C-alpha positions as CSV (number, residue, x, y, z in Angstrom):
1,M,188.8,136.6,107.1
2,T,188.3,138.5,110.3
3,K,187.7,136.9,113.7
4,R,184.2,138.2,113.8
5,C,183.5,135.7,111.0
6,I,184.4,132.9,113.4
7,V,181.8,132.1,116.0
8,V,181.4,129.8,119.0
9,T,178.3,129.5,121.0
10,L,178.4,127.9,124.4
11,V,175.5,126.1,126.0
12,V,176.2,126.7,129.7
13,A,174.6,124.8,132.5
14,F,175.7,125.2,136.1
15,I,175.8,122.2,138.3
16,S,174.4,122.0,141.8
17,C,172.6,125.3,142.5
18,V,173.4,126.9,139.2
19,P,170.5,126.5,136.6
20,R,171.3,124.7,133.4
21,V,171.3,127.1,130.4
22,Q,171.1,125.8,126.8
23,T,171.9,127.8,123.7
24,K,171.7,126.7,120.1
25,V,174.4,127.5,117.6
26,E,173.6,130.5,115.5
27,L,175.6,132.3,112.9
28,P,175.3,136.1,112.8
29,A,173.3,137.5,110.0
30,D,176.3,139.6,108.8
31,L,178.6,136.6,108.7
32,S,180.6,136.6,105.5
33,P,179.9,133.6,103.3
34,A,182.5,130.9,103.6
35,A,184.9,130.5,100.7
36,G,183.5,127.9,98.4
37,F,184.9,126.1,95.4
38,T,183.7,126.5,91.8
39,P,184.6,123.4,89.7
40,V,187.1,124.1,86.9
41,P,185.7,123.4,83.4
42,S,187.9,122.1,80.6
43,V,187.6,120.4,77.2
44,V,186.8,116.8,76.4
45,D,188.3,115.9,73.0
46,V,186.0,113.9,70.7
47,P,187.9,113.1,67.5
48,L,185.9,112.5,64.4
49,E,187.3,110.2,61.7
50,M,185.8,108.6,58.7
51,K,187.6,106.5,56.0
52,T,187.1,107.3,52.3
53,S,186.4,103.6,51.8
54,Y,183.4,103.9,54.1
55,L,182.1,107.0,52.3
56,E,182.5,105.2,49.0
57,Q,180.6,102.2,50.3
58,L,177.7,104.3,51.4
59,L,177.7,106.5,48.3
60,N,177.7,103.5,45.9
61,A,174.8,102.0,47.9
62,Q,172.7,105.1,47.3
63,I,173.6,105.8,43.7
64,N,173.1,102.7,41.5
65,G,171.4,101.3,38.5
66,L,169.7,103.3,35.8
67,L,170.4,107.0,36.5
68,F,169.0,108.8,33.5
69,Q,166.7,108.1,30.5
70,C,165.4,110.5,27.8
71,D,163.8,109.8,24.4
72,T,163.8,113.3,22.9
73,L,167.4,114.4,22.8
74,S,169.1,116.2,19.9
75,V,172.8,115.3,19.2
76,A,174.7,117.1,16.5
77,G,171.5,118.0,14.6
78,M,170.1,114.5,14.8
79,K,166.9,113.9,16.6
80,P,165.2,112.3,18.3
81,V,168.0,110.5,20.0
82,K,167.2,108.2,22.9
83,L,169.7,108.0,25.8
84,K,170.0,105.8,28.8
85,V,172.8,106.1,31.4
86,W,173.7,103.5,34.1
87,K,176.4,103.5,36.7
88,S,178.9,101.0,35.4
89,D,181.3,100.7,38.2
90,S,182.1,101.9,41.7
91,I,182.3,105.7,42.4
92,K,185.7,106.6,43.6
93,L,186.5,109.4,46.0
94,D,189.6,111.4,46.7
95,L,190.0,113.8,49.6
96,D,192.1,117.0,49.6
97,S,191.7,119.3,52.6
98,N,188.0,120.4,52.5
99,Q,187.4,119.1,48.9
100,I,186.1,115.8,47.6
101,S,186.8,114.6,44.1
102,Y,184.4,112.1,42.6
103,R,184.9,109.8,39.6
104,V,181.6,108.4,38.4
105,P,181.9,105.7,35.7
106,L,178.9,105.4,33.4
107,K,177.6,103.1,30.8
108,I,175.7,104.9,28.0
109,W,173.4,103.7,25.4
110,L,172.1,105.9,22.5
111,Q,169.7,105.1,19.7
112,F,169.8,107.3,16.6
113,Q,166.9,107.5,14.2
114,F,167.4,108.5,10.6
115,T,165.3,108.3,7.4
116,V,166.6,107.3,3.9
117,N,164.6,108.7,0.9
118,A,165.1,107.1,-2.5
119,L,163.0,106.7,-5.6
120,G,160.0,108.1,-3.9
121,F,160.4,105.7,-1.0
122,S,161.1,106.6,2.6
123,H,162.8,104.2,5.0
124,T,163.5,104.8,8.7
125,E,166.3,103.0,10.4
126,Y,167.6,102.9,13.9
127,Q,171.2,102.5,15.0
128,E,172.4,101.9,18.6
129,V,175.6,103.1,20.2
130,E,177.3,102.0,23.4
131,A,180.1,103.6,25.2
132,A,181.6,104.0,28.7
133,I,182.6,107.4,30.1
134,A,183.6,108.7,33.5
135,L,182.2,112.0,34.7
136,K,184.3,113.9,37.2
137,F,183.0,116.2,40.0
138,R,184.7,118.3,42.6
139,S,182.8,119.3,45.8
140,R,183.8,121.6,48.7
141,F,182.2,120.7,52.0
142,T,181.6,122.7,55.1
143,V,179.9,122.1,58.4
144,A,177.4,124.7,59.6
145,N,177.1,125.3,63.4
146,D,173.8,123.5,63.4
147,W,175.8,120.3,62.5
148,K,174.6,120.2,58.9
149,V,177.2,119.3,56.3
150,T,176.8,121.1,53.0
151,T,178.4,120.2,49.7
152,V,178.1,121.8,46.3
153,S,179.4,119.6,43.5
154,Q,180.7,121.0,40.2
155,S,181.8,119.4,37.0
156,D,185.5,118.6,36.7
157,G,185.5,117.2,33.2
158,Y,185.2,113.7,31.8
159,E,187.3,110.8,30.3
160,W,186.2,108.2,27.9
161,I,186.6,104.7,29.2
162,S,185.6,103.2,25.8
163,E,184.7,105.3,22.8
164,P,181.3,104.8,21.2
165,V,180.9,101.7,19.1
166,V,178.3,101.7,16.3
167,R,176.2,98.6,16.1
168,M,175.0,99.3,12.6
169,R,176.0,101.2,9.5
170,F,175.2,104.6,7.9
171,I,176.3,106.7,10.9
172,S,179.3,108.5,12.1
173,V,179.0,108.9,15.9
174,P,179.9,112.5,17.1
175,V,182.0,111.8,20.2
176,T,182.3,115.3,21.5
177,P,178.6,116.2,21.3
178,I,177.7,113.0,23.1
179,A,180.0,114.0,26.0
180,D,178.5,117.5,25.9
181,V,175.0,116.1,26.1
182,L,176.0,113.8,29.0
183,L,177.5,116.7,30.9
184,S,174.6,119.1,30.3
185,T,172.0,116.5,31.2
186,Q,173.8,114.7,34.0
187,Q,175.9,117.3,35.7
188,D,173.1,118.8,37.7
189,A,171.3,115.5,38.3
190,L,174.4,113.6,39.3
191,G,175.8,116.5,41.3
192,S,172.6,116.9,43.2
193,A,172.4,113.1,43.9
194,I,176.0,113.1,45.1
195,D,175.4,116.1,47.3
196,S,172.3,114.6,48.8
197,A,174.0,111.3,49.4
198,V,177.1,112.8,51.0
199,N,175.0,115.2,53.2
200,G,172.9,112.3,54.4
201,M,175.9,110.2,55.1
202,L,177.7,113.0,57.0
203,D,174.8,113.6,59.4
204,L,177.1,114.7,62.3
205,K,174.2,115.4,64.6
206,K,172.9,111.9,64.2
207,M,176.4,110.5,64.7
208,L,177.0,112.6,67.9
209,V,173.7,112.6,69.7
210,P,174.0,109.1,71.2
211,L,177.5,110.0,72.5
212,W,176.3,113.3,73.7
213,K,173.6,111.6,75.8
214,R,175.9,108.9,77.0
215,I,178.6,111.2,78.4
216,Q,176.0,113.2,80.4
217,S,175.1,110.1,82.4
218,P,177.4,109.5,85.3
219,I,180.0,106.8,84.3
220,L,180.8,104.1,86.8
221,I,184.5,103.7,86.8
222,T,184.9,101.1,89.5
223,D,182.6,99.5,92.1
224,S,185.2,97.8,94.3
225,P,185.8,98.5,97.1
226,D,184.2,101.9,96.8
227,S,182.2,103.1,93.8
228,L,184.0,105.7,91.8
229,W,181.9,107.8,89.3
230,L,182.9,110.3,86.6
231,R,180.3,113.0,85.9
232,L,180.6,115.3,82.8
233,S,178.5,118.4,82.8
234,P,178.7,120.0,79.4
235,V,178.9,123.8,79.2
236,S,179.5,124.5,75.4
237,V,180.6,122.8,72.3
238,S,183.2,123.7,69.6
239,M,184.3,122.0,66.5
240,T,186.9,122.2,63.8
241,Q,186.0,122.0,60.2
242,L,186.4,118.6,58.5
243,R,189.5,118.0,56.5
244,G,190.5,115.1,54.4
245,K,193.9,113.6,53.6
246,S,195.4,110.2,52.9
247,G,192.0,108.5,52.5
248,T,190.6,109.8,55.8
249,M,188.3,112.6,56.7
250,R,189.1,114.1,60.1
251,G,187.7,116.7,62.5
252,A,187.4,117.2,66.2
253,V,184.7,118.2,68.6
254,G,185.6,119.9,71.9
255,I,183.0,119.5,74.6
256,R,183.7,122.1,77.3
257,S,182.6,120.4,80.5
258,V,183.0,120.3,84.2
259,A,184.5,116.8,84.9
260,E,184.1,115.6,88.4
261,T,184.7,112.3,90.2
262,F,182.6,111.0,93.2
263,L,183.1,108.2,95.6
264,G,180.0,106.4,96.8
265,G,176.5,106.5,95.3
266,Q,175.7,107.6,91.8
267,P,175.8,111.4,91.7
268,A,172.8,113.4,90.4
269,S,172.9,114.7,86.8
270,S,170.7,116.9,84.6
271,P,171.3,115.7,81.1
272,S,170.2,117.6,78.0
273,D,169.0,115.6,75.0
274,S,169.5,118.5,72.6
275,L,173.0,118.8,71.0
276,P,173.6,122.6,71.0
277,A,175.0,124.6,68.2
278,F,178.8,124.8,68.2
279,T,181.3,127.5,67.7
280,V,183.9,127.0,65.0
281,A,187.4,126.5,66.2
282,N,190.7,126.3,64.3
283,S,191.9,123.6,66.8
284,I,190.7,121.9,70.0
285,D,192.5,122.5,73.2
286,T,193.1,119.0,74.5
287,S,194.4,120.1,77.9
288,F,192.0,118.8,80.5
289,V,191.3,119.4,84.2
290,L,189.5,116.7,86.2
291,N,188.0,117.8,89.5
292,L,188.8,114.9,91.9
293,Y,186.8,114.9,95.1
294,T,188.0,113.0,98.1
295,E,185.8,113.2,101.1
296,I,185.8,112.6,104.8
297,S,182.3,112.1,106.0
298,Y,181.2,113.9,109.1
299,T,180.5,110.5,110.7
300,S,184.2,109.4,110.1
301,A,185.5,112.8,111.3
302,T,183.4,112.6,114.4
303,Q,184.7,109.1,115.1
304,M,188.3,110.3,114.8
305,L,187.6,113.2,117.1
306,S,185.8,111.0,119.7
307,G,188.7,108.6,119.8
308,A,191.1,111.5,120.5
309,L,189.1,113.8,122.7
310,K,186.3,111.9,124.5
311,G,187.2,111.7,128.2
312,R,189.9,114.3,128.1
313,N,189.9,117.0,130.7
314,F,190.9,120.6,130.3
315,T,191.9,122.7,133.4
316,A,192.5,126.4,134.2
317,G,193.3,127.2,137.8
318,D,190.8,125.3,139.9
319,K,188.4,125.0,137.0
320,E,188.1,121.7,135.1
321,V,185.9,120.4,132.3
322,I,185.7,116.9,130.8
323,V,184.8,116.1,127.2
324,Q,181.8,113.8,127.3
325,D,180.8,113.9,123.7
326,I,181.8,115.5,120.4
327,N,180.3,116.0,117.0
328,L,181.3,117.6,113.7
329,Y,179.1,118.9,110.9
330,G,178.9,121.8,108.5
331,M,176.8,124.9,108.4
332,R,176.8,127.5,105.6
333,G,180.2,126.5,104.6
334,Y,181.7,126.6,108.1
335,A,182.8,123.6,110.2
336,V,180.9,123.3,113.5
337,V,182.3,121.2,116.3
338,S,180.0,120.7,119.2
339,M,181.5,119.4,122.5
340,E,179.5,118.2,125.5
341,F,181.3,119.1,128.9
342,T,180.8,118.1,132.5
343,G,182.8,119.5,135.5
344,S,182.9,123.1,136.4
345,F,180.6,123.6,133.4
346,S,177.9,121.4,132.1
347,G,176.6,121.9,128.6
348,K,177.6,122.1,124.9
349,V,180.2,124.3,123.4
350,Y,179.9,125.0,119.6
351,V,183.2,125.9,118.0
352,I,182.9,127.2,114.4
353,G,185.8,127.7,112.1
354,R,186.9,127.5,108.4
355,V,188.4,124.5,106.8
356,N,191.9,124.7,105.3
357,Y,194.2,122.4,103.4
358,D,197.9,122.1,104.3
359,A,199.8,120.9,101.2
360,Q,203.0,120.0,103.0
361,S,201.3,117.5,105.4
362,S,198.3,116.6,103.1
363,T,195.9,117.3,105.9
364,V,192.6,119.2,106.3
365,S,192.3,121.3,109.4
366,I,189.8,123.6,111.0
367,E,191.3,127.0,111.6
368,D,190.4,130.4,113.1
369,L,188.5,129.0,116.0
370,E,186.6,131.5,118.2
371,F,183.7,132.0,120.6
372,D,181.0,134.5,119.8
373,I,180.3,137.5,122.0
374,S,177.4,136.0,123.9
375,T,179.3,132.9,124.8
376,R,182.3,134.9,126.0
377,N,180.0,136.9,128.1
378,A,178.3,133.8,129.6
379,L,181.7,132.3,130.4
380,H,182.9,135.5,132.0
381,S,179.9,135.9,134.1
382,A,180.3,132.4,135.4
383,A,184.0,132.8,136.0
384,G,184.5,130.4,133.2
385,W,186.5,132.8,131.1
386,L,189.7,131.1,132.5
387,L,188.8,128.2,130.3
388,H,188.2,130.3,127.2
389,G,191.6,130.1,125.6
390,I,192.4,126.7,127.1
391,I,189.5,125.0,125.4
392,L,190.4,126.4,122.0
393,D,194.2,125.7,122.3
394,K,193.7,122.2,123.5
395,V,191.1,121.3,120.9
396,K,192.7,122.8,117.8
397,P,195.6,120.2,117.4
398,F,193.0,117.5,117.1
399,L,191.0,119.2,114.4
400,R,193.3,117.8,111.7
401,F,192.4,115.0,109.2
402,P,195.0,113.3,107.0
403,V,194.0,112.8,103.4
404,R,197.2,111.7,101.7
405,E,196.2,108.1,101.4
406,R,192.8,109.0,100.0
407,L,194.3,111.3,97.4
408,L,196.7,108.6,96.3
409,E,194.0,106.0,96.1
410,T,191.8,108.3,94.0
411,Q,194.7,109.2,91.7
412,L,195.4,105.5,91.1
413,M,191.7,104.7,90.4
414,V,191.4,107.7,88.0
415,Q,194.6,106.8,86.2
416,K,193.3,103.3,85.7
417,M,190.1,104.8,84.5
418,L,191.9,106.7,81.8
419,S,193.6,103.6,80.4
420,H,191.3,103.1,77.5
421,K,188.2,102.2,79.5
422,E,185.1,101.1,77.5
423,I,182.2,103.0,79.0
424,S,179.6,101.5,76.6
425,P,179.8,99.3,73.5
426,N,182.6,100.8,71.3
427,V,182.8,104.0,73.3
428,F,186.1,104.5,75.1
429,V,187.6,107.0,77.6
430,T,191.3,107.5,77.2
431,G,193.6,110.0,78.9
432,A,196.5,110.7,81.2
433,I,197.3,112.7,84.3
434,D,200.3,115.0,84.0
435,S,200.1,116.8,87.4
436,L,198.0,117.2,90.6
437,S,197.3,120.3,92.6
438,I,194.8,121.2,95.3
439,G,191.9,123.2,94.1
440,G,190.4,123.8,97.5
441,V,188.6,122.3,100.4
442,T,184.9,122.8,101.1
443,L,182.0,121.4,103.1
444,T,179.0,119.6,101.7
445,D,175.9,118.5,103.6
446,A,177.6,115.2,104.5
447,A,181.4,115.5,104.4
448,I,184.5,117.6,104.3
449,R,185.5,117.6,100.6
450,T,189.0,118.1,99.3
451,V,189.2,119.0,95.6
452,V,192.2,117.8,93.6
453,L,192.8,119.3,90.2
454,A,194.2,116.5,87.9
455,K,195.6,118.1,84.8
456,G,196.2,116.1,81.7
457,S,194.2,115.0,78.7
458,L,190.9,113.2,78.2
459,C,189.5,111.8,75.0
460,I,186.3,110.1,74.3
461,S,186.3,108.0,71.1
462,T,183.9,105.7,69.3
463,R,186.6,103.5,67.8
464,E,188.7,100.7,69.2
């Protein structure tokens, strides 16, 4: 940054017979923008986990009772045959990677009709058969980037639980044809019912939208002695495909966000209700960067400067000025220090410089102080140029503000925050800080802000 980017404007007023001249601070139109800070985004890990037992419970609640009935079947040349099929026991699931195996136990009832002709007479009889069979299905599941889970179930054979028992005489029950009939009539129906039930149960969008909305609202971490807020601003979403093993279906959602902490009042936010489409990822990067903001308000900085500089005198030769008042604020990313003088000169001097962070001393300072051309000309014409360098040299050592304690306090509060904190019923934030580094120092409308990058991990889960 060149010195022409650093400007000081002097309001000069001459005492006694010299008229008082006032000048407002102005930044040149060609002044380079002050270096700002762009928050570093990172990924919030949201693990997904669902137990097989839970899926079984939901699936059995949806598929129950009488499943199929038909009065016009043909079995091994015999017709009409009546058939009824019930679910006889709980459906069992087994997970293997992205496949689900189902075992559906069924109770079957068949009624055969046959006619006996003898001596010119015709006699129709009915015989009933009961049996238990388990149909097997295998389904591969995938998650589309619109959060819809799709499954396509296919037959995986059958097993007799109990073979058909004839209640009456005259008939030999054909076991294999019965199984074939069940498979042909029930495979599509049961497969569709299972797919519909599973897809409805695994409505990931419905599961994640409440969490999506919650994390976009600033989270109050602690309100004593100062309120500490965590704000997550999502940028994009990624997700791994669901996989099952050892009775648990697992996946992970990565919400790429800008994570920031704020002290004081609740920060503004612009939440989005709509959960965006995700990109498919092989894995979720769980490394995380938290943008920790620690601030020194202009009011506090001004009080520190007033205590150190108010009443001090600066001399050069026979010229002397006394600091009557001092104020600090920001303008277009630059720090502006206004000082009211009396003595050989009466008026305000505006010193403008850039903010800088010194890692060794953990202090924020204002560097590259300079007067602008018009001020230097005014000082020179009033024989005040002797004070030009003296003012800057004397003021500069005081334009330093320690932030070490603030950084440590913020670190402790955030580490406490990451210790499995419940942010809403059954929603927890968990993480750890591995390292700290300074991301930059910048000026807001109200304060000097130091940005600390806390690197570690952050997970938001919906389970205890």
